[in-house]
C-alpha positions as CSV (number, residue, x, y, z in Angstrom):
1,X,-100.6,98.9,22.1
2,X,-101.8,101.1,25.0
3,X,-104.5,98.9,26.5
4,X,-102.6,98.0,29.6
5,X,-104.1,100.7,31.8
6,X,-105.3,99.7,35.3
7,X,-108.9,100.7,34.4
8,X,-108.9,98.3,31.4
9,X,-107.7,95.5,33.7
10,X,-110.2,96.1,36.4
11,X,-113.1,96.4,33.8
12,X,-112.0,93.1,32.2
13,X,-111.7,91.4,35.6
14,X,-115.2,92.6,36.6
15,X,-116.6,91.4,33.3
16,X,-115.1,87.9,33.7
17,X,-116.3,87.8,37.3
18,X,-119.9,88.6,36.3
19,X,-119.8,85.9,33.5
20,X,-118.3,83.4,36.0
21,X,-121.0,84.2,38.6
22,X,-123.8,83.8,35.9
23,X,-122.4,80.4,34.9
24,X,-122.3,79.2,38.6
25,X,-125.9,80.4,39.1
26,X,-127.0,78.6,35.9
27,X,-125.3,75.4,37.0
28,X,-127.0,75.5,40.4
29,X,-130.4,76.1,38.9
30,X,-129.9,73.2,36.5
31,X,-128.7,70.7,39.1
32,X,-131.5,71.9,41.5
33,X,-134.1,71.1,38.9
34,X,-132.6,67.7,38.1
35,X,-132.5,66.7,41.8
36,X,-136.1,68.0,42.3
37,X,-137.5,66.2,39.3
38,X,-136.0,63.0,40.6
39,X,-137.9,63.6,43.8
40,X,-135.0,64.5,46.0
41,X,-134.4,67.8,47.8
42,X,-132.9,70.5,45.6
43,X,-130.3,71.2,48.2
44,X,-128.4,68.2,46.9
45,X,-127.4,70.5,44.0
46,X,-125.0,72.4,46.3
47,X,-123.0,69.2,46.7
48,X,-122.1,69.3,43.0
49,X,-119.5,72.0,43.9
50,X,-117.7,70.0,46.5
51,X,-114.8,68.1,44.9
52,X,-115.1,64.3,45.1
53,X,-118.5,64.6,46.8
54,X,-119.9,65.7,43.5
55,X,-118.8,62.4,41.9
56,X,-120.3,60.4,44.7
57,X,-123.6,62.3,44.7
58,X,-123.8,62.0,40.9
59,X,-123.3,58.2,41.2
60,X,-126.0,58.1,43.9
61,X,-128.4,60.1,41.6
62,X,-127.7,57.6,38.8
63,X,-128.2,54.4,40.7
64,X,-130.6,55.2,43.6
65,X,-134.3,54.5,43.5
66,X,-135.9,57.9,42.8
67,X,-138.8,58.9,45.0
68,X,-140.6,60.0,41.9
69,X,-140.6,56.6,40.4
70,X,-141.3,54.9,43.7
71,X,-144.5,57.0,44.2
72,X,-145.7,56.4,40.7
73,X,-148.9,54.4,40.5
74,X,-148.7,51.1,38.6
75,X,-150.8,51.5,35.4
76,X,-151.8,47.8,35.5
77,X,-154.0,48.6,38.5
78,X,-156.4,50.6,36.3
79,X,-157.1,47.8,33.8
């Protein structure tokens, strides 16, 4: 088949590494925005890459009172 040269392997590895890096960056940006929109610091997004801590932080995000909803003004006060 002839495609087992070292240059092909290095090029393929470099391509996979670039795609993997882009996926990681995309995931960090998405999680950063989710944490920020909830009213927390975006730095919490970095915890999503720590095994087992990511599950705990995701559960915290799901069940904690979000600062955004806590700071919201009650619409009944304007009636």
